[in-house]
C-alpha positions, 0 to 999 in steps of 0.5 A: 518534527515536521515530516519530510515527504518521500513522494514526487508531490501532492496533488492539492485543490483550494476551494476558498470564495476570498480572493485575498485568501486564495492569493495567501494559500497559493503564496504559501503553498508555492513555498513547497516543492512536493505540492502540486497545485491542480486547480482553485476555485470559488465554489465547491460543486465547480472542484467536482469534475477535477475531484472525479477525473484524478487522484486528489491528494490534499484539499484545502476548504473553506467552510462558509463558500457560496451555494454549498458550504464546505461541511456539506460539500466534504459530507457529500464526497464519497472518498474525499481526499485529506482535507484541511478545513479553513474557517474564521470561527475556531468553534468549527475545531470539533466539527472538523474533526469529527468530519475526519478532516486532517487539520483545520485554519483559523484565519488569519493564519501564518505560513508556518501553522499552514506548514504544520497542518500540511506536514500532517496531511503528508505524515498520514499519507506517508504512514499509510503508504507504508502500511499497504506496501507492508500488507503486500509485502511477501514475509522472508521467512516461515517457522516450519514445524520439525518435532517438538520445534518450529525453525525459522527458514528463509523462504528464499532457502528453500528449493524444494519440498517433498511429501513424506507420509504424513510430513514433508521434507524441506530442502534447503542449500544447507540442510534437509527438514522434516516438517509436520506437516502435509504438503499441501498445508505446508503450501499455504503457509508460503507466498502465493505465486512463489511456489509451484506443484509439479508433481502430487508428491512435489513442490518447487520454488519457482526462481530456482528452476533451471531447466524443464524437460518431458519428465523432470524439472531442475533446481539446482543440480536436482532434479524433479519429477514432472507430474503429467497432469502438471506439465500443463500448467508449469509450462504456462506458469514459466512462460 
């Protein structure tokens, strides 16, 4: 099945010196509503200003070009976009993939063949975007060691944690867990920016703070001591 793009559009360039082939690609791409054609060029170096001016998602690049051939131009780019190579010679296939292109089209090619190449590029872009989002997405839960067990706890359920000797107490709406971690080590397991130290003995979920006074922060109905050395940072973060 062909990839179904979820982005609004893919900024695209064409570098093709043959006017008839230029027109063919433009006609084919006009049938794809998610392709945003940003320019068509007959020489590779003409496209450089556009490539540096804005992020280009997809580049149709002919191999045989005047001045500088397509593969040499591609090798000169520091961060090339996803490239679909265009060639009259199928023998360039291995060279094309070694150059890291998404796909290559052998002239003459049909709309269906171009669509397959574009769909491959779209699928790659979507997978990379999904992976990037997952890498930046904070975890939804944490496993906390309690005795010989590790208990799965939703991070959104953690109200605050309290130092308890060599252990920590983790407070949730339904339970108090005694965790085999120092408070500082527990803090390292939780998403940065979601919890804040308000006292040498207390770590609080920022989203659950409902009130702050001179000596306390309130988490729902719980009053947590606010240490003097932590007050300025807490107020700064809450602002």
